N, C-alpha and C positions, 0 to 999 in steps of 0.2 A: 352658759347661755342664759340670757336674762328673760324672765317671764313678763307677760303683759298684765299689768294691774288694772282691772276694770272697775275697781271700787268707786272712782270718781263718776263713772257712768251710772252706777246704781244709786248714787246719792242724789242725782238731779234728773232722773228719768222715771216717768210713771207710766205704766201700762204698755211698755214696749215688749214685743215679741220678736221684732225684726233686728237681728244682730248687726246687719249691714248699716242700718241707720245709726245705731249706737257707735259703731266704729268710726263712721263719718263724723259724728258729733264730737268724738274724743279728740279729734285734731283741732277743734276750736275751743276746748276747755282751757281755762286759766286756773290751774291747780293751786296756785299760790294764794288766791283770795278766798278766805274762809269767813268773811264778814258780810252780813250778820249770820250767826249760827242758826241752823234750822233742823227740824226733824221732818221726815216723811213717814206717816203712819198709815197702816191699813186698818180701817175701822170695821170692815166686814166684807161681804162678797160684793166686789165692785165699788166699794166706797173707800176713799182716801182722804187724808188731811195733811196739808203742809202747815207746820207750826214754826213761825219765825220769831226769834227773840229780837225785838226792836226797842230795847230800853231807851228811854229818853225822847222817843219820837211821839208826837201827837198823831191822832188819827188823820187829821187834815194834812199832815206832812208825808203821807204814804199814798202811793198810786199803784193800782193793780190793773194791768191791761192784758187781754188775751187776743192774740192775732195769729190766725192759722193754727199751728201746733205749738206755739210758744207762749208761755205765761211769763210776764215780766213784772217784777215787783221793784218799784223805785222809791227810795227814801231820800227826801231832800229837806234838811233842817231849815226852818224859817229863820229869817234874819232877826237878830235881837233888836229890840227897840233902841232908837238912837238915844244916846245919853246914858244907857245902861252899861255899866262895866262890871264884870264879874272877875274876881280874883280867886283862882283855884290853888289850894295847897297841894292837892293830889287830884288828878283827873283820870279815873279808871273806867268811866262810862264813855265808850266811843260813840259819839253822835255825829259820825261823818256820813256824807252822802254815799249811797250805794245803788247798784242796779244788779238784781239777781234774776237770772233767766232759768226757766225750767222747760225742757222739751216734753211735750205731751203726745201720747199716741193719738191716732185719729179718733179713737172711741172714747177718749177721756174728755169730760166737760166740766168746767168750773161752775159750781152750783151756788156759791156764796162765800162771803168772807166776814170775819168778826174780829174785833180788837178788844182784848181784855187783859188787864194786869201786865202790860208791856209785851204781850204776845199777839202776833197777827196770825189768825187761823184762816186758812183757805181750804174750803171743802171742794172735793172733786168726786165725780162718779163716772163709772164706765157705762156708757150707753151704746149697745150694739144695735145698729139698724136692722130691721127685719130682713133685708136682702143679704146681710152678712151672717145671719144666724144659720147654724147647721139645720138641714132639712132632710127628712127621710123621703125616699122616692119609692113609691109602691110599684112593684113589678106586676104588670098586667099584660093581657094578650092583645089589647087594642093599641091603636096608634097614639092615643093621648096618655100622658103620664101625669098623675096627680102627685104633688109634693105636699107632705104633711110636716108641720113643725115637730122637731125632736123634743120629747118631754124633758123638762128640767129634772135633774137628779138631786 
């Protein structure tokens, strides 16, 4: 019997607790494309960073878009100036166009992005709305029930 490898899901999903959405997303993954390489890092409680190696790209050649629960990073190399010809003896830096998508949980928000030393850093934070936070309900004898926020531990 063959096991189900969920490592591709963990590589490109941030903040998911709902396994059904992950399994649905797995059917759309293209496991063969690993360009450009990236890291997903947990910086602290509810703070994350995606760090993507985009060697050869200028900041102006990168585009970051967030729509609904999808973060899309697109790299499109600018056309070389006309009359400029470059002859490579070895070309090891792949500067090809790419589109990388990350599925974000409802509570994950993109807070900013930076570009330094060929690395694109995208910062994310988990923001839980008040109505989704756990609340204590006080047991009382009256008809009204007061709800109190649960203290953070």
